[in-house]
LUMLO-515604 format. One record per residue (C-alpha): residue in one letter; x, y, z. Coordinates in steps of 0.02 Angstrom, whole numbers, plus 50000, padded with zeros to 5 digits. Layout:
REM residues N
   aa       x       y       z
    A       X       Y       Z
...
//
This chain:
REM residues 155
   aa       x       y       z
    X   47504   46538   52913
    X   47525   46357   52871
    X   47657   46369   53019
    X   47630   46218   53100
    X   47700   46161   53314
    X   47775   45987   53379
    X   47596   45901   53351
    X   47583   45979   53203
    X   47441   46120   53231
    X   47441   46246   53117
    X   47342   46429   53193
    X   47160   46371   53086
    X   47176   46221   53189
    X   47169   46310   53339
    X   47064   46452   53320
    X   46927   46285   53279
    X   46977   46208   53390
    X   46839   46349   53495
    X   46680   46306   53535
    X   46589   46468   53581
    X   46637   46562   53442
    X   46787   46679   53524
    X   46900   46642   53368
    X   46788   46687   53226
    X   46843   46822   53167
    X   47007   46763   53164
    X   46940   46591   53081
    X   46861   46689   52920
    X   47038   46798   52919
    X   47141   46667   52922
    X   47020   46573   52779
    X   47036   46729   52686
    X   47217   46714   52678
    X   47253   46631   52485
    X   47423   46534   52565
    X   47302   46461   52687
    X   47280   46271   52645
    X   47130   46205   52749
    X   47168   45996   52716
    X   47337   46044   52835
    X   47321   45876   52935
    X   47391   45864   53099
    X   47497   45731   53185
    X   47326   45646   53186
    X   47285   45638   53006
    X   47152   45791   53063
    X   47093   45923   52989
    X   46997   46115   53016
    X   46848   46017   52969
    X   46886   45853   53043
    X   46903   45944   53203
    X   46751   46043   53184
    X   46632   45885   53154
    X   46690   45786   53300
    X   46660   45912   53393
    X   46507   45988   53350
    X   46540   46167   53277
    X   46426   46201   53192
    X   46458   46420   53155
    X   46671   46361   53091
    X   46602   46207   52983
    X   46514   46336   52874
    X   46625   46445   52849
    X   46772   46306   52825
    X   46627   46231   52675
    X   46629   46390   52623
    X   46817   46383   52569
    X   46846   46329   52394
    X   46979   46196   52441
    X   46919   46119   52549
    X   46918   45925   52531
    X   46759   45855   52640
    X   46830   45670   52602
    X   47006   45652   52717
    X   47016   45531   52803
    X   47132   45545   52974
    X   47254   45400   53041
    X   47098   45318   53101
    X   47005   45331   52947
    X   46860   45444   52987
    X   46800   45559   52851
    X   46736   45728   52968
    X   46545   45647   52912
    X   46573   45523   53015
    X   46614   45617   53181
    X   46453   45744   53125
    X   46375   45553   53137
    X   46483   45524   53326
    X   46358   45675   53379
    X   46184   45731   53412
    X   46225   45844   53246
    X   46094   45801   53101
    X   46120   46015   53055
    X   46325   45981   53029
    X   46293   45825   52924
    X   46152   45910   52806
    X   46296   46034   52773
    X   46402   45924   52717
    X   46279   45829   52596
    X   46273   46015   52551
    X   46431   46001   52488
    X   46452   45950   52308
    X   46611   45849   52327
    X   46565   45731   52465
    X   46569   45556   52443
    X   46463   45458   52566
    X   46494   45292   52531
    X   46694   45296   52597
    X   46745   45172   52724
    X   46853   45183   52903
    X   46960   45035   52915
    X   46840   44920   52999
    X   46727   44921   52830
    X   46622   45084   52897
    X   46539   45213   52787
    X   46429   45336   52879
    X   46289   45318   52923
    X   46315   45147   53011
    X   46409   45253   53110
    X   46249   45347   53147
    X   46144   45209   53164
    X   46276   45142   53279
    X   46241   45284   53390
    X   46074   45272   53391
    X   46039   45487   53319
    X   45919   45413   53183
    X   45912   45597   53115
    X   46060   45607   53054
    X   46077   45440   52960
    X   45891   45457   52859
    X   45970   45625   52812
    X   46099   45525   52742
    X   45972   45378   52680
    X   45867   45490   52591
    X   46029   45559   52531
    X   46034   45523   52324
    X   46202   45427   52291
    X   46206   45303   52443
    X   46252   45156   52413
    X   46139   45027   52508
    X   46178   44875   52438
    X   46380   44932   52473
    X   46434   44797   52604
    X   46529   44799   52727
    X   46649   44709   52848
    X   46543   44561   52899
    X   46478   44539   52719
    X   46300   44627   52775
    X   46243   44788   52648
    X   46231   44937   52724
    X   46036   44912   52727
    X   46039   44746   52807
    X   46157   44857   52934
    X   46025   44969   52972
    X   45888   44876   52990
//
């Protein structure tokens, strides 16, 4: 179930690439397999969760977040997390799903020193930015790469 091709993608990753939910039953079946490694990375460092968040597949995000072993804070080769990708698209519902996960860390920064809230602000997705601003545990005094705080940058 964890066999990877030359791009290091497994069946779960390919099933999660499908936007229209055609493979929902396959995703459910794979996630129910006790041997599945839900955090397996492809050649770009993407996990199934990162793939679904980047592509805006809310139904698959819900399924993946139900898996006990899912790590919502994994960073890919670009140092982006699933939450950062969710902040790149206009899908505040996905941001909210991720924020409701007990292990989410909203203060992880990418290689440029930017946390998820900065990604939302830069893309002008204020619904997502507002969700993050209201999240308990966000560090608005976190200094980002240019030396200013998240709060100052967001304003």
